[in-house]
ROPAGU-985105 format. One line per 2 residues: number of its first residue (from 1); their letters; for each residue x, y, z of N, C-alpha, C, CB. Coordinates in nm, 2 decimals, decimal comma, padded with zeros to 4 digits. Atoms other than C-alpha are relative to their C-alpha. Glycine has a CB too. Example, Ala and Ser with C-alpha at 12.3 -4.5 7.8 and 13.67 -1.06 7.14 Angstrom:
residues 2
1 = as = 00,09/-00,12/00,00/01,23/-00,45/00,78/00,09/00,12/00,00/-00,10/00,00/00,12; -00,09/-00,11/00,00/01,37/-00,11/00,71/-00,08/00,11/00,08/00,04/00,05/-00,14
END
This chain:
residues 69
1 = mv = 00,08/-00,14/00,01/00,00/00,00/00,00/00,09/00,12/00,00/-00,10/00,01/00,12; -00,08/-00,12/00,00/00,13/00,34/-00,09/-00,07/00,12/00,09/00,01/00,05/-00,15
3 = ti = 00,07/-00,11/-00,08/00,08/00,63/00,15/00,04/00,13/-00,06/00,04/00,00/00,16; -00,02/-00,14/00,07/00,05/00,98/00,02/-00,03/00,10/00,11/-00,10/00,03/-00,13
5 = ti = 00,02/-00,11/-00,10/00,09/01,29/00,24/-00,03/00,13/-00,08/00,14/00,02/00,08; 00,04/-00,12/00,07/-00,11/01,59/00,11/00,02/00,13/00,08/-00,15/-00,01/-00,04
7 = pk = -00,03/-00,12/-00,09/00,00/01,93/00,24/-00,12/00,07/00,03/00,09/00,10/-00,06; 00,12/-00,06/-00,05/-00,25/02,12/00,44/-00,05/00,12/-00,08/00,01/00,03/00,15
9 = nl = 00,03/-00,12/00,08/-00,24/02,42/00,21/-00,08/-00,04/-00,13/00,14/00,07/-00,05; 00,07/00,02/00,13/-00,38/02,22/-00,08/-00,15/-00,05/00,05/00,08/-00,12/-00,09
11 = ik = 00,13/00,05/-00,05/-00,69/02,11/00,14/-00,06/00,13/00,06/00,02/-00,13/00,11; 00,08/-00,12/-00,06/-00,85/02,45/00,20/-00,16/-00,02/-00,02/00,05/00,13/-00,08
13 = nd = 00,14/00,02/00,00/-01,21/02,43/00,29/-00,06/-00,11/-00,06/-00,06/00,11/-00,05; 00,05/00,13/00,06/-01,25/02,07/00,19/-00,01/00,00/-00,16/-00,14/-00,03/00,05
15 = dl = 00,00/-00,01/00,15/-01,17/02,16/-00,18/00,08/-00,10/-00,08/00,05/00,13/-00,04; -00,07/00,11/00,05/-00,97/01,86/-00,24/-00,08/-00,11/-00,08/00,06/-00,05/00,11
17 = ii = 00,07/00,11/00,07/-01,10/01,60/-00,50/00,09/-00,08/-00,06/-00,10/00,05/-00,10; -00,10/00,09/00,07/-00,91/01,30/-00,61/-00,09/-00,10/-00,09/00,09/-00,08/00,11
19 = lp = 00,09/00,08/00,08/-01,03/01,11/-00,92/00,11/-00,06/-00,10/-00,13/00,09/-00,09; -00,08/00,04/00,11/-00,87/00,90/-01,19/00,04/00,06/-00,10/-00,04/-00,10/-00,05
21 = rk = -00,03/-00,07/00,12/-00,68/01,05/-01,47/-00,09/-00,01/-00,11/00,11/-00,03/-00,03; 00,09/00,01/00,11/-00,91/00,91/-01,73/-00,14/00,08/00,02/-00,03/-00,15/-00,03
23 = ey = 00,13/-00,08/-00,04/-01,22/01,06/-01,55/00,03/00,15/-00,02/-00,05/-00,03/00,15; -00,05/-00,14/00,01/-01,03/01,39/-01,52/00,01/00,05/-00,15/00,13/00,02/00,07
25 = er = -00,02/-00,03/00,15/-00,94/01,39/-01,90/-00,14/00,00/-00,07/00,09/-00,10/-00,08; 00,14/-00,01/00,06/-01,30/01,31/-01,98/-00,07/00,14/00,04/-00,08/-00,13/00,05
27 = lv = 00,05/-00,13/-00,05/-01,42/01,60/-01,78/00,05/00,13/-00,06/00,03/00,01/00,15; -00,07/-00,12/00,06/-01,17/01,85/-01,92/-00,05/-00,01/-00,15/00,17/-00,02/00,00
29 = df = 00,04/00,02/00,14/-01,26/01,73/-02,28/-00,14/00,05/00,00/00,02/-00,14/-00,05; 00,14/-00,04/00,01/-01,63/01,77/-02,21/-00,02/00,15/00,02/-00,09/-00,07/00,11
31 = ws = 00,01/-00,14/-00,03/-01,60/02,12/-02,05/00,06/00,09/-00,10/00,06/00,03/00,12; -00,07/-00,09/00,10/-01,36/02,25/-02,31/-00,07/-00,01/-00,14/00,14/-00,04/-00,02
33 = na = 00,08/00,00/00,12/-01,60/02,15/-02,59/-00,15/00,06/00,03/00,00/-00,14/-00,05; 00,13/-00,04/-00,03/-01,91/02,28/-02,41/-00,01/00,15/-00,04/-00,04/-00,03/00,14
35 = es = 00,02/-00,14/00,04/-02,06/02,60/-02,55/-00,05/00,08/00,13/-00,11/00,01/-00,11; 00,03/-00,09/-00,11/-02,10/02,89/-02,32/-00,14/00,06/-00,03/00,12/00,12/00,02
37 = is = 00,14/-00,05/00,03/-02,46/03,03/-02,28/00,00/00,15/00,00/-00,10/-00,06/00,11; 00,02/-00,15/00,02/-02,57/03,38/-02,36/-00,04/00,06/00,12/-00,10/00,04/-00,12
39 = kh = 00,04/-00,08/-00,12/-02,64/03,64/-02,12/-00,15/-00,01/00,02/00,05/00,16/-00,02; 00,15/00,02/-00,01/-03,01/03,62/-02,20/-00,04/-00,14/00,05/-00,06/00,02/-00,15
41 = tk = 00,03/00,12/-00,04/-03,02/03,25/-02,15/00,03/-00,02/00,15/00,06/-00,10/-00,08; -00,05/00,00/-00,14/-02,83/03,28/-01,82/-00,11/00,08/00,10/00,15/00,06/00,01
43 = ka = 00,11/-00,07/-00,09/-03,10/03,55/-01,69/-00,12/-00,08/00,00/-00,04/00,15/-00,06; 00,12/00,08/00,01/-03,38/03,33/-01,81/00,01/-00,13/00,10/-00,01/-00,05/-00,14
45 = ve = -00,01/00,12/-00,09/-03,24/03,03/-01,61/00,00/00,05/00,14/00,13/-00,09/-00,03; 00,00/-00,05/-00,14/-03,18/03,24/-01,30/-00,15/00,05/00,03/00,11/00,14/00,02
47 = rg = 00,14/-00,04/-00,04/-03,54/03,38/-01,33/-00,07/-00,12/00,04/-00,07/00,07/-00,11; 00,06/00,12/-00,04/-03,66/03,03/-01,35/00,02/-00,05/00,13/00,04/-00,09/-00,09
49 = fq = -00,04/00,05/-00,14/-03,48/02,93/-01,04/-00,07/00,09/00,11/00,16/00,01/00,01; 00,06/-00,08/-00,08/-03,62/03,23/-00,86/-00,15/-00,03/00,01/00,02/00,13/-00,03
51 = ei = 00,14/00,03/00,00/-03,97/03,13/-00,97/-00,03/-00,13/00,07/-00,05/-00,01/-00,15; 00,02/00,13/-00,06/-03,93/02,78/-00,85/00,01/00,01/00,15/00,11/-00,11/-00,06
53 = ak = -00,03/-00,02/-00,14/-03,79/02,90/-00,51/-00,13/00,07/00,06/00,13/00,08/00,02; 00,12/-00,06/-00,05/-04,12/03,11/-00,48/-00,11/-00,09/-00,01/-00,03/00,12/-00,07
55 = ge = 00,13/00,09/00,01/-04,34/02,82/-00,57/-00,08/00,04/-00,13/-00,08/00,02/00,12; 00,09/-00,06/00,12/-04,45/03,00/-00,90/00,04/-00,09/-00,12/00,04/00,15/-00,04
57 = fl = -00,02/00,10/00,13/-04,44/02,69/-01,15/-00,12/-00,10/00,00/00,15/-00,10/00,02; 00,10/00,11/00,03/-04,66/02,41/-01,29/00,06/-00,13/00,00/-00,08/00,02/-00,14
59 = ts = -00,04/00,12/00,01/-04,63/02,06/-01,25/-00,02/-00,06/-00,13/-00,05/-00,08/00,10; 00,02/00,05/00,14/-04,60/01,83/-01,55/-00,15/-00,05/-00,03/00,10/-00,13/-00,02
61 = kq = 00,14/00,04/00,01/-04,95/01,71/-01,47/-00,09/00,13/-00,04/-00,05/-00,08/00,14; 00,08/-00,12/00,03/-05,08/02,07/-01,47/00,02/00,05/-00,14/00,03/00,11/00,11
63 = vk = -00,03/-00,04/00,14/-04,92/02,15/-01,80/-00,07/-00,10/-00,11/00,16/00,00/-00,02; 00,07/00,09/00,08/-05,07/01,83/-01,96/-00,15/00,04/-00,01/00,02/-00,15/00,05
65 = na = 00,15/-00,03/-00,01/-05,41/01,93/-01,83/-00,04/00,13/-00,07/-00,05/00,02/00,15; 00,01/-00,14/00,06/-05,37/02,30/-01,95/00,00/-00,02/-00,16/00,13/00,09/00,04
67 = lg = -00,01/00,01/00,13/-05,27/02,16/-02,29/-00,12/-00,11/-00,07/00,14/-00,05/-00,01; 00,10/00,10/00,04/-05,56/01,90/-02,30/00,06/-00,13/-00,05/-00,08/00,06/-00,10
69 = l = -00,05/00,13/00,04/-05,34/01,61/-02,33/-00,03/-00,12/00,11/00,16/00,01/-00,03
END
């Protein structure tokens, strides 16, 4: 068994994550190819989260009923 000592200055606020290199490379590849969202889309998403927090949303069942499905 190999013992690794991690310096305390690398473990600030429990921010240390250890994962296999292949998983790390997969994540880097995914995020480097991801498209950034526009300001308009970001605002719409933020507004949606605020509405959900206030309880201002319809369930999927309510949407189906409203559409007559």
